[in-house]
C-alpha positions as CSV (number, residue, x, y, z in Angstrom):
1,M,34.4,7.6,49.8
2,P,34.3,10.0,46.9
3,D,32.1,13.1,47.3
4,E,30.5,12.8,43.9
5,P,28.1,9.8,43.3
6,F,29.1,7.5,40.5
7,H,26.6,6.9,37.6
8,P,27.5,4.1,35.3
9,V,26.6,4.6,31.6
10,K,23.4,2.9,30.6
11,A,24.0,0.1,28.0
12,Y,21.8,1.8,25.4
13,R,23.9,5.0,25.7
14,D,27.2,3.3,25.6
15,E,28.5,4.1,22.1
16,A,31.6,1.9,22.5
17,F,29.4,-1.0,23.1
18,L,26.8,-0.1,20.5
19,N,29.5,0.0,17.8
20,S,31.1,-3.2,18.9
21,R,31.0,-6.6,17.3
22,E,28.9,-7.9,20.1
23,A,26.1,-5.3,19.5
24,R,25.8,-6.1,15.8
25,P,22.3,-7.7,16.3
26,L,21.1,-4.5,17.9
27,R,22.3,-2.4,15.0
28,I,20.7,-4.8,12.5
29,L,17.4,-4.7,14.5
30,A,17.6,-0.9,14.5
31,E,17.8,-0.8,10.7
32,Y,14.6,-2.8,10.6
33,M,12.6,-1.1,13.4
34,E,13.5,2.6,12.9
35,P,12.5,2.7,9.2
36,E,9.3,0.7,10.0
37,E,8.3,3.4,12.5
38,R,9.0,6.2,10.1
39,F,6.9,4.6,7.4
40,R,4.1,4.2,9.9
41,Q,4.2,7.8,10.9
42,E,4.2,9.0,7.3
43,Q,1.4,6.5,6.4
44,V,3.5,5.0,3.6
45,R,1.8,1.7,2.7
46,D,3.8,0.6,-0.4
47,T,6.3,1.8,-3.0
48,I,7.3,1.9,-6.6
49,V,11.1,1.2,-6.6
50,M,13.4,2.7,-9.2
51,F,16.9,1.3,-9.6
52,G,19.5,2.8,-11.9
53,S,23.0,4.2,-12.3
54,A,24.4,6.9,-10.0
55,R,26.6,8.0,-12.9
56,I,23.9,9.1,-15.4
57,P,23.7,13.0,-15.5
58,S,20.8,15.3,-16.2
59,A,20.5,16.7,-19.7
60,E,21.5,20.1,-18.2
61,A,24.7,18.7,-16.5
62,A,25.5,16.7,-19.6
63,K,25.3,19.7,-21.9
64,K,27.5,21.7,-19.6
65,A,30.1,18.9,-19.5
66,L,30.1,18.5,-23.2
67,K,30.6,22.2,-23.8
68,I,33.6,22.2,-21.4
69,A,35.0,19.1,-23.1
70,K,34.7,20.7,-26.6
71,D,36.4,23.8,-25.3
72,G,39.4,21.6,-24.4
73,G,38.7,21.2,-20.7
74,G,37.7,17.6,-20.4
75,D,37.3,14.1,-21.7
76,L,35.3,14.5,-24.9
77,A,34.4,10.8,-25.3
78,K,33.1,10.6,-21.7
79,A,31.1,13.8,-22.2
80,E,29.5,12.5,-25.3
81,K,28.6,9.3,-23.6
82,G,27.1,11.3,-20.7
83,M,25.0,13.3,-23.2
84,N,23.7,10.2,-24.9
85,M,22.8,8.5,-21.5
86,S,21.2,11.7,-20.1
87,R,17.9,10.8,-21.8
88,Y,17.4,8.1,-19.1
89,Y,17.7,10.7,-16.4
90,E,15.1,12.9,-18.0
91,E,12.8,9.9,-18.7
92,A,13.2,8.6,-15.2
93,R,12.3,12.0,-13.9
94,E,9.2,12.2,-16.1
95,L,8.0,8.7,-15.3
96,A,8.4,9.3,-11.5
97,H,6.4,12.6,-11.9
98,R,3.6,10.9,-13.8
99,L,3.4,7.9,-11.4
100,T,3.4,10.2,-8.4
101,T,0.6,12.4,-9.9
102,W,-1.4,9.2,-10.6
103,S,-0.9,7.8,-7.1
104,K,-2.0,11.1,-5.5
105,S,-5.2,10.9,-7.5
106,L,-6.2,7.6,-5.9
107,D,-7.5,9.4,-2.8
108,R,-6.8,6.6,-0.4
109,E,-6.3,6.9,3.4
110,H,-2.7,5.7,3.2
111,R,-0.1,7.0,0.8
112,R,0.1,4.4,-2.0
113,F,2.9,3.6,-4.5
114,V,5.4,6.1,-3.2
115,I,8.5,6.5,-5.3
116,C,11.5,4.8,-3.6
117,T,15.2,4.9,-4.7
118,G,18.6,4.4,-3.3
119,G,18.7,8.1,-2.4
120,G,21.9,9.0,-4.3
121,P,22.7,10.9,-7.5
122,G,22.0,10.0,-11.2
123,I,18.9,8.0,-11.9
124,M,18.1,8.0,-8.2
125,E,18.1,11.8,-8.1
126,A,16.0,11.9,-11.3
127,A,13.3,9.8,-9.7
128,S,13.3,11.7,-6.5
129,R,13.2,14.9,-8.4
130,G,10.3,13.9,-10.5
131,A,8.3,12.8,-7.5
132,S,9.2,16.1,-5.7
133,E,8.2,18.2,-8.7
134,A,4.8,16.4,-8.6
135,K,4.5,17.5,-4.9
136,G,4.6,14.0,-3.7
137,L,6.7,12.2,-1.1
138,N,9.6,10.0,-2.1
139,I,11.9,7.7,-0.2
140,G,15.7,7.5,-0.3
141,L,17.4,4.4,1.1
142,N,20.9,5.5,1.1
143,I,23.9,3.4,2.1
144,S,27.2,4.4,3.8
145,L,30.2,3.7,1.5
146,K,33.9,4.3,1.7
147,F,33.5,7.1,-0.8
148,E,31.1,9.8,0.4
149,Q,27.6,9.6,-0.9
150,F,25.0,12.0,0.3
151,A,21.2,11.9,-0.1
152,N,20.2,13.8,-3.2
153,P,18.4,17.1,-2.5
154,Y,15.0,16.0,-3.7
155,V,14.5,13.1,-1.2
156,T,11.7,13.8,1.4
157,R,13.6,14.6,4.6
158,N,11.5,12.5,6.9
159,L,12.0,9.6,4.5
160,A,15.7,9.9,4.0
161,F,17.6,6.9,5.4
162,E,21.2,6.0,5.9
163,F,21.9,2.2,6.1
164,H,25.1,0.5,7.1
165,Y,24.1,-3.0,6.0
166,F,23.2,-3.7,2.4
167,F,20.9,-6.6,3.3
168,T,18.6,-4.4,5.6
169,R,18.5,-1.8,2.8
170,K,17.6,-4.5,0.3
171,F,14.9,-5.7,2.7
172,W,13.2,-2.4,2.6
173,F,13.5,-2.1,-1.2
174,A,11.7,-5.5,-1.5
175,Y,9.3,-5.5,1.4
176,L,7.2,-2.5,0.5
177,A,7.6,-2.7,-3.3
178,K,4.5,-3.2,-5.5
179,A,6.4,-2.4,-8.7
180,I,10.1,-2.1,-9.8
181,I,11.6,-0.1,-12.6
182,A,15.2,-1.0,-13.5
183,M,16.8,1.8,-15.5
184,P,20.2,1.4,-17.1
185,G,22.8,0.9,-14.3
186,G,25.9,-0.9,-13.2
187,V,26.9,-3.6,-10.8
188,G,24.6,-2.3,-8.0
189,T,21.6,-2.1,-10.3
190,L,22.2,-5.6,-11.6
191,D,22.6,-6.9,-8.1
192,E,19.3,-5.4,-7.0
193,L,17.5,-6.6,-10.1
194,F,18.7,-10.2,-10.0
195,E,18.1,-10.5,-6.2
196,T,14.5,-9.4,-6.8
197,L,14.1,-11.8,-9.8
198,T,15.5,-14.6,-7.6
199,L,13.0,-13.9,-4.8
200,M,10.2,-13.9,-7.3
201,Q,11.4,-17.0,-9.2
202,T,11.7,-19.0,-6.0
203,G,8.4,-17.8,-4.6
204,K,9.9,-15.9,-1.6
205,I,8.0,-12.9,-2.9
206,R,4.4,-14.0,-3.2
207,K,2.8,-10.7,-4.2
208,K,2.6,-9.7,-7.9
209,V,5.4,-7.2,-8.5
210,P,5.6,-6.0,-12.1
211,I,9.2,-5.3,-13.1
212,V,10.0,-3.0,-16.0
213,L,13.4,-3.2,-17.7
214,Y,13.6,0.3,-19.1
215,G,15.8,1.0,-22.2
216,K,15.6,-1.9,-24.6
217,E,19.0,-1.1,-26.3
218,F,20.7,-1.2,-22.9
219,W,19.1,-4.3,-21.5
220,D,19.2,-6.3,-24.7
221,R,23.0,-5.8,-24.9
222,V,23.8,-6.1,-21.2
223,V,21.8,-9.2,-20.3
224,D,20.9,-11.9,-22.8
225,F,18.0,-13.6,-21.0
226,Q,17.1,-15.6,-24.1
227,A,20.6,-17.2,-23.9
228,L,19.8,-18.4,-20.4
229,V,16.7,-20.1,-21.7
230,D,18.6,-21.6,-24.7
231,F,21.3,-23.0,-22.3
232,G,18.5,-24.4,-20.1
233,T,19.5,-22.5,-17.0
234,I,16.1,-20.8,-16.6
235,N,12.7,-21.7,-17.9
236,A,11.1,-19.9,-20.8
237,E,8.3,-18.8,-18.4
238,D,10.9,-16.9,-16.3
239,L,11.0,-14.3,-19.1
240,D,7.5,-13.3,-18.0
241,L,8.9,-12.0,-14.7
242,F,9.7,-8.7,-16.4
243,Y,8.5,-6.4,-19.1
244,R,10.7,-4.4,-21.5
245,A,9.8,-0.7,-22.1
246,D,11.4,2.0,-24.1
247,S,9.2,5.0,-23.5
248,V,7.6,6.8,-20.6
249,D,4.2,6.2,-22.0
250,D,4.6,2.5,-22.4
251,A,6.1,2.0,-18.9
252,F,3.4,4.2,-17.3
253,E,0.5,2.4,-19.0
254,Y,1.9,-1.0,-18.1
255,L,2.6,-0.1,-14.5
256,T,-0.6,1.6,-13.7
257,S,-2.6,-1.2,-15.4
258,E,-0.8,-3.8,-13.3
259,L,-1.1,-1.9,-10.1
260,T,-4.7,-1.3,-10.6
261,A,-5.4,-4.9,-11.4
262,H,-3.4,-6.5,-8.6
263,H,-3.0,-4.0,-5.7
264,L,-5.6,-1.3,-5.4
265,S,-7.9,-3.5,-3.4
266,D,-5.2,-4.9,-1.2
267,L,-6.1,-5.3,2.5
268,D,-2.6,-6.3,3.5
269,P,0.0,-3.9,2.0
270,Y,2.8,-6.5,2.3
271,M,1.2,-9.4,0.4
């Protein structure tokens, strides 16, 4: 008999098992239960979600890149494009700031309409930054990718998440959302927008969720929704699922009006 007693590893501490194919249901469940508990602790009741490109720079960064390019140290066409698109970073920042200031003024027991993003750079950083500058909380639902992506520095630390599964991340985008702002973005933004529209069109999301497509020039060129109506693949009424805005004032007035009308008296935050 050995002198030292043998202590088997408990299943919930066995990293090899927890990272195995067989334990996938446990990992999925963890990505549901752990965020839910953190939201409860922080008294986060619902959110305003902002989608958008990780590639859009701030005006400051864009100006710096443009100067370097003009001095012969970079891609001038790319720098000029970045300078042109940086308006959306600054407008996302301002809109998040104004919405956070408004939500803080509601003086409710629970924190209402907290800004929520994918937690990364670009538009996500802009929204987190605006909320942080308004001295409010903001949520970052980050995702682990093959290329490194870190939470931007403005995400509230207790509300910074790192998901492995896209579908659990998308669940938390949709479940708490009471409004969605789609800024210019790429494949990820389109994916998030169209999944939300599908859930609303099919009645899987029953609550009223105003969706703002921000940046008329961008969205009118990227997605021809009227063509879908003309070809008969969606109904004309489906165009009412979203609202186009091209200024912070317009988006702010529309969103606060819709949230006031449909959600300030909610007893159930998830309906």
